[in-house]
N, C-alpha and C positions, 0 to 999 in steps of 0.2 A: 646553491640552488637546486632546485628538484630538477629530476629527470625533465625532460621534455619542454623547457623555459628555456626560449628562443625568441631570438628578434622576429616581431611579425612586420609585415608591411602595411600601413593605414590605408584603407581604399575610400575615396570619398566622391561622392556624385557629383556631376560636373558644376553643376550649381549650388554648392555646398563650401564654405570654408570647414576649415577644421574645428571650431566648433560646433557644426551645427548651424548658423547665422547662414543666410541667402547671401548671395551679391550680386551685383548690377551693374552691366558692362564689361565684363567678364572678357580680357581682349584672348585670353588665352581659349578661348571655345573658336574664337573667329580662325585662328588657326588649325581648329578640328583635332587638338591634341591636349592630354593634361597629364602635369607630370607631379608623379609620387612619390614621396620619399618619407623615409622615417630614419632619417642620419645612416644606415648602412645598407640599405636596400635602394635604388633608385631604378623606376620604369617608365618605360610612356606605354600610356596604352590608348587605345581608340576610343576617343568617348562615348560611341554609339553601343562599345561593350559593355560601359561602364553604367549605362542606364538600363542594360536588361536584368533581370530578377536573379539574383543568384542563390544557387541549390544552399539547402541548412548543410553544416558543417558536419562531416563525419568525423570520428571518435580520435582519429589520429589530428586533423587539427585541432578539436576540442580541446586536446592534452595542452595546448599554447594558450598561456594567461590572455593572450592579446588585448591589454589595458588600452582603453581607451580614453583621453583626456575631453572629450567632447560630450557636454551633456546639455542634449535637447531637450528631455522632457527631467523635471525634478522628480527626487525621489527621496527616500526619510524610513529609517528603522526606526520603530519605537520601540519602548519597553515591555509597554502594554501587551506586546505578543507572547511575551512568556509565561503571561496571566492566563493567557488565551490559551496556549500547547498545555499547560499542566490542568487548566480544570477540564478540557477536551480529553484529557488521558485518563485524568483522573473516573469521568463515567465511563467511559470506555473501559475501564480495567475492572467496575462494578458490574456493566454488562457481560463480556467477557466472564468473570466469574460466576455468574450467574448460569451461563449458558454448561458450563464443563461442569458443576457443582452436584448434581444427578451423576454423572458417568462415572466417577471416580471411586464413587462407593456404589456402584451399581446394585451387587448381590444384597447390600442393605437394604434400598428403596423398595427392591424387590422383595423384602421378608416384610416389608413394613406395609407396601399398597398391596401385597399380596397380586403383582403381577409379574409376566415373564420378563425374560432381560431384552426381546425385541421391546417392548414397552417403555422398557426406560432409552432404550437408544435412541427411540425416539423424542425422546424429548432434549434431544441433541440436536436431533435429524430434522427439526421443528423449525430450527434456527436458520436451516438452511432451505427447506423450503417455501416459508414465509417470505424468503428475500429475492427469490426469482420473481414472481409476479410484480409486487412492490417496486423492482431496484429502478424500473422506467418512471412510474409518479413521482417515487423518490427522488430521482437525476431531475427532474422537471419544477420538480420544489425548490431545491438547492438553486436554478439555474434561475428561475422567477422571483423567488421571494429572500434567497440570500443567507447565510450561511448562519444566522440567526436565529431565524426561525426553523430553520431543519435542526438544530443542535439544542432549541427548547424541544421541539417534539421530540428528540433521540432521550434524552435524559428524563424529560417527562415521564415517556413511557417505560422507560428504565425503571423509574420510581413507581409509577403504579403499579406493575407487574410484580415488582419484589412485595408489594402490599398485600396484594392478593393470596400471592403465596404463602403469607402466614395463616393466611384463613383455611390453607388445603392441610394444614397438620390434624390427621384420622387416618386411621386407616382405609377406608371407605370413601375418602377424599382424593383419590388421584385426579379424576377428570378436574377438578378444582386446578391441582399444581400443574396439569396441563396445559388448561386455561391459562394462567399467569403465565407459563413457559410461551405459549403463544406472544401473547400482549410484550413479553421481553422480545421476542424475536423481530417482532414488528419495531421497535427501538432500536435493532440492531442495526436494519434497513436505513436509519437516520445516521448513522454512526462512523461504519466501516470505509464510507466514498469521503469521509471528510479528510485525513491525514494529508491530502495532496493538497487540498483547496484551502487548506489555513498555510500548509508549508509556502504556497504559492502567492496568497493575498497579503501575508504579515509579513516574510521571513526573503534577504537577500539572496541574491543569486550565490553566495558563498554558504551560504548556509542552509539552502533548500532540503537539501537532500536529508543533512543529519537533523531537521528540521520533521521532517516526514515519518524519517526512523523511529526520531523521540515518539510521535503521535502514536504510531503503529506499536511500539512499547508498552504503552500503555495499555493497549489491548492484552499483548503479549503477556505481560505483569499481572494481570487478571485471570488469564489462563494459568499461572503457575499457583498464584494464591490456591486459583481453585481446586488445583490438583494437591496442596499443601492444608488449608483448613479443614474441607469435611470429614477429612478422616480422624483428624484430632478432634474437631468439634461433635461429630456422629459417629463414636466407637462403635464397634458391633455389641449389640445387648440383644441378643436372639432371643433371651428368653424373657427379657422384659422390654414388651415393645412400648408400654408408658414412661419409660426412660427415655427410649429411642425418640419414641413423638417429643418428648421434652427437650433432646439434642436437638431432633430439627428444626422447632420452636426457635430455641435460641439463633440457631444460625439462620432462619428466616429474618428474625427481629430486627440484628442487625444490622443485614444485611440492605435491608429496608431502611432503616434510620440513614446511612451512609449515602444512600441512592438520592435520599430527599435533600442532604444538605448540598450533596451536589447539583442537585435541580436549581435549587436558590441561589447557588454561586452564579450557575450558568445563565440567571437571568441578570446579574450585576457586571457579568465580567467580559463575556464573549459580544462581540461585534460582527457586523458583515465585513467589513475591512477598514484600514485606517483612513487616515484624511490624507496621505499621502501615500503614491503606490511605492516598495519596499525595492523593487527591482524596471528595471527598461522593458522587459517583457510585461508586466502587470500594469505599466506606466501604457503602452500602444494599444495594449487593449481596451486599456478605461477611454481611450478616444474616441474607440467605434461607438457610433450611436446605439443603442439599446433595443429599438426600434427594428433593427437590423437584423437581430437573432432570431434565427429560428431552429429550433429545439428538432425538429422533426430533419430538417438538414443536418445538422450537427453527428446524428446517429446515422442517418446514412453516410455521411462522408465517413466515418468512425469506420462502419462495416467495407466500405471501398480502400479503406488503408490495409493493403497488405502484412507491413510489418506489423500491425496491430493487434488481425486477426492469429496470426501466428504469435505473437505473446500472450493471447485470451486462453490460447488455447493451452500452452506451455506451462501459465500461470494458474490456468485451473487445475492443468494435474499436479504439479506440485503442491498450493495450496490447499486442494482438494487428499494429496496423499496425506498430509499433516491435521486434516479434518479427523481423517479418515483412524488414523493413528491416535490423535488425543482421546476420541471416544474411545475406541477398543481396547486400551492401554490395560485398565482392570482386568478386563478378559483375556489378556495374553498372557499378563503376568500371575493373573492367580489360576490359571490353568498349569503354569510350573513351579509356581509356588505360592500354595495354598494356605489364606492365613495368612497373607504378608498386604493385606490392604493400607498400612501404616506406610511401609514401603514404596508401595506402587505411587501414593502419593508423592512419595518422594521426589521415586522416578522421575514423575512426571515435572515436579519441583525443577530440579536440573536439564530434564531437556527446555524448557520453554525458557531458564535464565540463562542457558548457556544460548539458546536463541536471541535473547535480550541482547548482549553482549556482541553476537555475529550481527545483527542490526545497527547498533550505534557504529561499529567498525566500518560496516559497509557502507555506511552513511556517510562517514568523515571522506572515507577512498572515495565515493564518490562525489561530493564537492570538492575535493582534491585534485582528482585528474579526467571528470564527465569519462570515465571509460564506460558507460552502461551494458553493452555491449557486451566485452569481456567479462564483466562480473558477471553480468548475471551467468553466462554460459561456465565460467569455474565455480560460480556457488553450485550450480544446476548438478556438474559434476562429479561436484565433491556430495552432495544432498543424496547422489544416487551411490555413491561406495560407502558414506554412512548409512544409507539404509539396507544394504549388502552385508555389512558388517552386525548391524541388529541382528538381523534377521539370524542369520546362521548363529547367534553367541546367545542367543534366546535362550535356550533350553541347555546348557552348559550347566548350569546348577548353582553356581556363581552371583551373586545379587552386585556383587561390586561389579564387576565386568558390567551386568549390565546399567550401573551408573555410569559406567564410562561411555557406553557404545551409543546410549542416549544422549548421554552429554554434546559429543559428539555430532550425531545426528539433528541434535535439534540447535545447534551451532550452525549450521548449513540450512537446513530445510526451514527453521523460524526466519533467520537473516535474510530469507532469497525477497519475504512479502513487501519490505519498502523500497528495495533494487527495483521489483516487478513495478511498483505504482508509480516512481519516478521515471522508468525507462519508459514506461506508457505516456506520462504527459510529456516529456519530450518529442516524443515520435507522433503526438499528436497535436502538437500545439498549432494553431492560438483554440481550437477547440474545449470545451471547459474540461478543468479537471474532476471535476466532481462526476460528469460521467464518463469521462475515459476509466476512473476508477472504480464507478459503480458497473462499469460492464467487467472487470476484469474478477470485481468481487463476485456477480452474479455467477460469470460460468466457474467460478471456485466453489461455490456454494451448489451447483449442477454435477460438477464432477463429486465434491463431498458425497453429496446424499447420494450416487451412484457408488462410490468408493465403500463409505461405512456400511449399505448395503449387501454389498457384494461380498466386502471380505469379513465381516459379520457372519456369513453365510459361513464362509469359506473355513471362517475360524470355529466355528460348532459344530458343523459337519465333518471337519477331517484336521482341526488344528491350525496355530496358530503361523506353521511353518507357511502354508499354500497360500493362505492369507496374505502374507507379507510379502512372497515371490511375485505375489499378482500385484500388488501396488512397486515392486522392482522394476517389472516388466514396463508399466506406463512412465514411471519415470524415467528409463530408456529411451524413450520415445521423446518424451520431453524436451532432452539434451539435443535430439535431432533438429526439433523443430525448434529451438534455439538457436540453433547452429545458423539457421536460413534464414533466421532475422537481418536484413538490414537497417542497419543504422544510421537515423537520419536526426541528427540533435538540433530541431527547430529552436526550440526554448533559449538552447543555449545560444545559438547564432543572433537570436534576436538580443539577449543580455553584453552580445563582447562586441555588438555591432553600431555604428553610425547610425543615427537618426534623421534621416533627411523626407520631408512631405510627408511623414507619417509612416515609411516605410522602412524596412528594417535592410539593411545591409551587411554581410558576414564580415568579421575582421579578415578571412583569410580568403584567398582565391586557389582553388586546386591547381598544384603545380601544370596541368597541364593547359587551364585556360589562362598563362600568365603572357601569351604573346598578345596582339592587337588583335588577328586576323584568326581566333579561333573565339567562338560565340559562345558563353555558360548557358547550361542547361536553363530551362525556366522552372522557378519555384515552385513546389508543388503544395504548399501550403494553401488549406482550405479557404476561401473568398466569401463565406456567409457572415466573419464577423468583419467590420469593417476597420479598418487600420488606416 
């Protein structure tokens, strides 16, 4: 038995039977009391108290499994969910590869196109710039047209941008490759917000965090391959630009072929949602009439949610720091280790692959414990420690040390990404997962732009040490903001509850509300979605 597995009291509304069905002529209601028992605890509560909406469970309550036998709404898991997850993860991988493929060999593209390092940095920054103004129409499209349409746009634009890059092979065609990268950056807007939506609408409550982590892992794997392959495919042949162009062409055409295949798979595999919902939380949402949904009101509700605002800023700081480190890694390493382009790519690979393991382990941990805030805070603190160690060991002259410190930094920094997604979904339920994830990504892009430009300038003017210290200070602020987040696990509360008349009833009352003369607080769930 794992820690926290305790017997729970079942709380049933006065007009409900244990299996969720209604009863008529309930004689116990006439006496004004309702008896609740699970075989080990016997409690008598005032029915007026039971009729109140209860607050969502905190992490302490969430750690209790609270299995309920009543199934008011039918749920089912489909094998197709794994195919949907795989196809999405793969085209997300290709999009992330196209983001970082220039930055990891900055000096080579500077020489080939005869441009400055700032121009090459903008091939990465444009991903972040495009995301900010387009996130609202993208999340609106996801809510109105569904997962399939959004996925097709993401995969299709990703393939289109890859083919345009094939036409940019030529020393005077930097503007073409920039145009292609802009197309890929627009594709990213229809990709980054989907992991939590796919996990929620296709996967059950015991696997939803792991599924989200796996979906994010695809993007991380793309960054890892983007660190590894370009230095291998495009070695530094400064004396032979024709050979350099030939090598660049091979990389571009290979990417275009793979992205086209994945677009075709997207057409046949990805659907909006399964015939039956995978969890009670999704079943409850599906009972609400679509015409009651207001995208504008959803956005307003999210910005009124103080815990979510704190998460927006802290998530933006952490993810923006990761974007900045990834973009400027070549410049940081080459400053201290000239001519080590290949090892720079391997260091980047180590950073991201370690983060992939961190993502999966954190996803499994969240599915088992539901300790979202505690896990987020611990990972944040360890990311800060990793960043400090990486910063002050960068100039030691030992590449093996850099490999190790980059791995530690990546394990926690990139492992944080799916945790933030899932935590955001929990504290904003029943708002759309795509909208909350989209806003988190938007803040990540904003901070990524600011951090990349400032750290890049600091690195150019004063060296990598000052730029990394700048990031350390911001990550420390992120720790403080994360500690201030109030953890209300609303989605988990619905999944672990009884369903009566479409209303969610948490599985456990806080200890201070167990007496019949104490009224619980009213639920803070937004009401724009009918339940």
